[in-house]
C-alpha positions in Angstrom: 4.3 -122.5 -41.3 7.8 -123.7 -41.7 8.7 -127.3 -42.7 10.9 -128.3 -39.8 12.9 -131.4 -38.9 13.6 -132.7 -35.4 16.1 -134.9 -33.7 16.6 -136.3 -30.2 19.7 -136.5 -28.1 19.7 -139.1 -25.2 22.6 -139.4 -22.8 22.7 -142.8 -21.0 24.8 -144.7 -18.6 24.2 -148.4 -17.5 20.4 -148.4 -18.0 20.0 -150.7 -21.0 16.5 -151.9 -20.3 14.9 -148.5 -19.8 16.9 -147.1 -22.7 15.4 -149.6 -25.1 11.9 -148.7 -24.0 12.6 -145.0 -24.3 14.0 -145.5 -27.9 11.0 -147.6 -28.9 8.7 -144.7 -28.1 11.0 -142.3 -30.0 11.0 -144.5 -33.1 7.2 -144.8 -33.1 6.6 -141.1 -33.3 3.9 -140.1 -35.9 6.4 -137.5 -37.2 9.6 -139.5 -37.7 12.8 -138.1 -36.3 15.5 -137.0 -38.7 18.1 -138.3 -36.2 18.1 -140.4 -33.1 21.3 -139.7 -31.3 22.4 -141.9 -28.3 25.5 -141.0 -26.4 26.4 -143.9 -24.2 28.9 -143.7 -21.3 28.5 -147.3 -20.2 31.6 -149.5 -20.1 29.7 -152.1 -22.2 28.2 -149.5 -24.6 28.9 -151.6 -27.7 26.9 -154.5 -26.4 23.9 -152.2 -25.8 24.4 -150.6 -29.3 24.2 -154.1 -30.8 21.0 -154.9 -29.0 19.5 -151.6 -30.2 20.6 -152.4 -33.8 19.0 -155.8 -33.6 15.7 -154.9 -31.9 15.0 -151.3 -33.2 17.3 -149.9 -35.9 16.5 -152.7 -38.5 12.7 -152.1 -37.8 12.8 -148.3 -38.0 14.9 -147.5 -41.0 13.1 -144.2 -41.7 15.2 -142.7 -38.9 18.9 -141.9 -39.0 20.4 -143.6 -35.9 23.6 -142.4 -34.4 24.8 -144.6 -31.4 28.1 -143.3 -30.2 30.4 -143.8 -27.2 30.6 -140.9 -24.8 33.8 -138.9 -24.6 33.2 -138.6 -20.9 30.6 -140.0 -18.4 28.8 -136.7 -17.7 25.3 -135.8 -18.9 26.5 -132.2 -19.7 29.4 -133.5 -21.8 27.2 -136.2 -23.4 24.5 -133.7 -24.4 27.0 -131.3 -25.9 28.5 -134.2 -27.9 25.1 -135.2 -29.2 24.2 -131.6 -30.1 27.3 -131.4 -32.2 26.2 -134.4 -34.2 22.7 -132.9 -34.8 21.6 -131.5 -38.2 17.9 -131.0 -37.5 16.0 -127.7 -36.9 14.7 -128.7 -33.5 16.5 -130.8 -30.9 14.8 -132.8 -28.2 16.9 -133.4 -25.1 15.3 -136.1 -23.0 16.4 -138.6 -20.3 16.8 -142.3 -21.0 13.7 -142.9 -18.9 11.5 -140.4 -20.6 8.8 -142.0 -22.8 7.2 -139.9 -25.6 3.6 -140.3 -26.5 3.1 -141.0 -30.2 2.2 -137.4 -31.2 4.6 -135.7 -28.8 7.2 -134.6 -31.4 4.6 -133.6 -34.0 2.7 -131.4 -31.5 5.9 -129.7 -30.4 7.3 -129.2 -33.9 4.0 -127.8 -35.0 4.3 -125.0 -32.4 7.8 -124.2 -33.6 6.6 -124.2 -37.2 3.9 -121.7 -36.4 6.4 -119.4 -34.8 7.8 -118.1 -38.1 9.5 -115.1 -36.4 11.5 -117.5 -34.1 10.3 -115.8 -30.9 10.3 -119.3 -29.2 13.6 -120.7 -28.0 12.4 -123.8 -26.2 9.3 -126.0 -25.6 8.6 -128.5 -22.9 6.0 -131.3 -23.5 3.3 -131.9 -20.9 4.1 -134.4 -18.2 1.7 -137.3 -17.8 1.4 -139.6 -14.7 1.3 -142.8 -16.8 3.4 -144.1 -19.7 2.0 -144.2 -23.3 1.4 -148.0 -23.4 -0.2 -148.4 -20.0 -3.1 -150.8 -19.7 -4.7 -152.2 -16.6 -3.4 -155.7 -17.4 0.1 -154.6 -18.6 3.3 -155.8 -16.9 4.5 -152.2 -16.8 7.0 -150.7 -14.3 4.1 -149.1 -12.6 2.1 -151.6 -10.6 -0.6 -149.4 -9.4 -1.6 -146.3 -11.4 -3.7 -144.9 -8.6 -0.7 -144.8 -6.3 1.3 -143.0 -9.0 -1.5 -140.4 -9.5 -1.9 -139.9 -5.8 1.8 -139.5 -5.3 1.9 -136.9 -8.0 -0.9 -134.9 -6.4 0.9 -135.1 -3.0 4.1 -133.8 -4.6 2.2 -130.9 -6.2 0.7 -130.1 -2.8 4.1 -130.2 -1.2 5.4 -127.8 -3.8 2.6 -125.3 -3.0 3.5 -125.5 0.7 7.3 -125.5 0.3 7.6 -123.1 -2.7 11.4 -123.0 -2.8 12.0 -126.6 -3.6 12.9 -126.3 -7.2 14.2 -122.7 -7.2 17.0 -121.7 -9.5 18.0 -118.1 -8.8 18.1 -116.2 -12.1 21.5 -114.8 -13.1 19.8 -111.4 -13.7 17.6 -111.9 -10.6 14.4 -112.1 -12.7 13.0 -114.2 -15.5 12.5 -112.6 -18.9 8.9 -111.8 -19.8 7.4 -112.1 -23.3 4.1 -111.7 -25.0 2.8 -115.0 -26.5 1.8 -114.6 -30.1 -1.9 -115.1 -30.6 -1.5 -118.0 -33.0 0.3 -120.0 -30.3 -2.2 -119.4 -27.4 -4.3 -122.5 -28.1 -1.3 -124.8 -28.2 1.0 -123.6 -25.4 1.6 -121.2 -22.5 4.8 -119.4 -21.4 6.8 -120.8 -18.5 10.0 -119.4 -16.8 11.8 -122.7 -16.8 11.5 -126.1 -18.5 12.2 -129.6 -17.0 15.5 -131.2 -17.9 13.9 -134.6 -18.6 11.7 -133.2 -21.4 13.5 -130.3 -23.1 13.5 -129.1 -26.7 15.2 -126.2 -28.3 15.8 -124.6 -31.7 19.1 -125.7 -33.1 20.3 -122.1 -33.4 19.7 -121.6 -29.7 21.8 -124.5 -28.7 24.6 -123.4 -31.1 24.9 -120.3 -28.9 24.4 -122.1 -25.5 26.3 -125.2 -24.4 25.9 -127.2 -21.3 28.5 -126.3 -18.6 31.0 -129.2 -18.5 32.5 -127.9 -15.2 29.6 -129.9 -13.6 31.4 -133.0 -14.8 30.8 -135.5 -12.0 27.2 -134.7 -11.3 25.3 -132.2 -13.4 22.3 -131.3 -11.4 21.1 -127.8 -12.3 22.6 -128.1 -15.8 19.1 -127.9 -17.3 18.2 -124.8 -15.3 21.3 -123.1 -16.4 20.7 -123.8 -20.1 17.0 -123.0 -20.1 17.5 -119.7 -18.3 20.2 -118.6 -20.7 18.0 -119.8 -23.6 15.1 -117.6 -22.1 17.3 -114.6 -22.7 17.2 -115.5 -26.5 13.5 -116.3 -26.7 10.5 -117.4 -24.8 10.0 -120.9 -23.2 6.7 -122.7 -23.6 4.8 -125.6 -22.1 3.0 -127.5 -24.9 -0.6 -128.4 -23.9 -1.1 -131.3 -26.3 2.3 -132.8 -26.5 2.6 -135.6 -23.9 5.5 -137.3 -22.2 6.0 -139.6 -19.2 9.1 -139.6 -17.0 9.7 -142.8 -15.2 12.1 -141.3 -12.7 14.0 -144.6 -12.3 14.5 -145.2 -8.6 17.9 -146.8 -9.2 19.7 -143.8 -7.7 23.5 -143.9 -7.8 24.1 -141.3 -5.1 22.9 -140.7 -1.6 20.5 -138.0 -0.6 23.3 -136.2 1.2 25.4 -136.0 -1.9 22.6 -135.0 -4.3 21.5 -132.3 -1.9 25.0 -130.9 -1.4 25.8 -130.9 -5.2 22.4 -129.2 -5.9 23.6 -126.1 -4.0 27.2 -126.2 -4.8 26.5 -126.6 -8.6 24.2 -123.5 -8.4 27.0 -121.5 -6.8 29.4 -122.6 -9.6 27.0 -121.6 -12.4 26.4 -118.2 -10.9 30.2 -117.6 -10.6 30.2 -118.2 -14.4 27.2 -116.2 -15.4 26.2 -113.7 -12.7 27.9 -110.3 -12.6 26.6 -109.3 -9.1 28.0 -112.0 -6.9 27.6 -109.9 -3.8 23.8 -109.7 -4.3 23.7 -113.4 -5.2 25.4 -114.3 -1.9 22.7 -112.5 0.1 19.8 -114.1 -1.9 21.4 -117.6 -1.9 22.1 -117.4 1.8 18.4 -116.7 2.6 17.4 -119.6 0.2 19.8 -122.0 2.0 18.3 -121.2 5.4 14.8 -121.7 4.1 15.8 -125.0 2.5 17.6 -126.1 5.7 14.2 -125.9 7.5 12.1 -127.5 4.7 14.7 -130.3 4.1 14.8 -131.1 7.8 11.0 -131.4 7.9 11.1 -133.7 4.8 13.8 -135.9 6.4 11.7 -136.3 9.5 8.4 -136.9 7.6 10.2 -139.6 5.5 11.7 -141.2 8.6 15.3 -140.5 7.5 16.7 -140.3 11.0 20.3 -139.6 9.8 18.9 -136.4 8.3 20.9 -136.7 5.0 19.2 -133.7 3.3 19.8 -131.5 6.4 23.5 -132.5 6.4 23.7 -131.8 2.7 22.4 -128.3 3.3 24.9 -127.6 6.1 27.7 -128.8 3.8 26.6 -126.3 1.2 26.6 -123.5 3.8 30.2 -124.4 4.8 31.6 -124.5 1.3 29.8 -122.2 -1.1 31.9 -119.2 -0.1 35.1 -120.8 -1.4 33.4 -121.5 -4.7 32.4 -117.9 -5.1 35.9 -116.7 -4.2 37.4 -118.5 -7.2 37.5 -117.3 -10.8 35.6 -119.2 -13.5 39.0 -120.4 -14.9 40.0 -121.7 -11.5 36.6 -123.5 -11.1 37.0 -125.2 -14.4 39.9 -127.2 -13.1 39.2 -127.3 -9.4 35.5 -128.0 -9.1 35.3 -131.4 -11.0 37.8 -132.8 -8.5 35.9 -131.3 -5.6 32.8 -133.0 -6.9 34.7 -136.3 -7.1 35.9 -136.1 -3.5 32.3 -135.6 -2.3 31.0 -138.5 -4.4 33.9 -140.7 -3.3 32.7 -140.3 0.3 29.1 -141.1 -0.7 27.4 -143.7 1.4 24.3 -145.2 -0.2 
């Protein structure tokens, strides 16, 4: 087994309270982080940094804390900035509302350590329905754990019925397949993709693969892009004993119409960068959009969203994705961030 170090990169923007809780769980890991890197795009980032220093850094001096101002308010840019500051062997990339259980990092790093031939590119901890510190009498953000568990089961059922909900079309039109080494079978199992709120990768993988900063204004699908390209380098795993909770803060900054539209348009942009058979992609993507148009309309109606925001978002994708695919990657690098901005500017929450 290798003796590996780990770090964590957390992009954040105007979520001071949840960030503090996230960092507290990171600092309390049974295997201490070599570096805790926070890239803050908030206007008052120095104020939050001072609070973090006062409440956490002076208490957890075993970690090397790097709290820096973001070069730009974009999760893709912020993650790239944090990766450049990293010097550890394994990099965790989590959201500012992801709460690691005490043994989370240790369990993940142990899997990497057993993989002495470096066949594993990335590992995702297991998602839990409740936070690490939950007790029946706690004043936690979750008021009723039963509701949370039931909601999770309903979402899982919905995904079985509507199977295209989280689809990212592979650039090569299929996911790489690997054989899991026998020494890792007890601790993990292979997966085609890993969730953006709970990613980890080997440092050498992220040295080859950067987050696409063309998705500057709203970076949905950035995680799918990176993990698919990482899967070309090595296998992706789901750790069975490493646990993490994702709060999924409901303080959404964009409307459902906008997030739906940018989900599809971002995917078209990423394929224009990395797919060498755009003609085939257009056929597959067109079929996916029609399926999603039906399923998103059903969801709008079931959730009593009578303005049908998701439906309108799907129609917006259908009207605009052709012009994205007609541009070169160089043209998209300058044009698409401004196009994103125009969509967001029209956003009505």
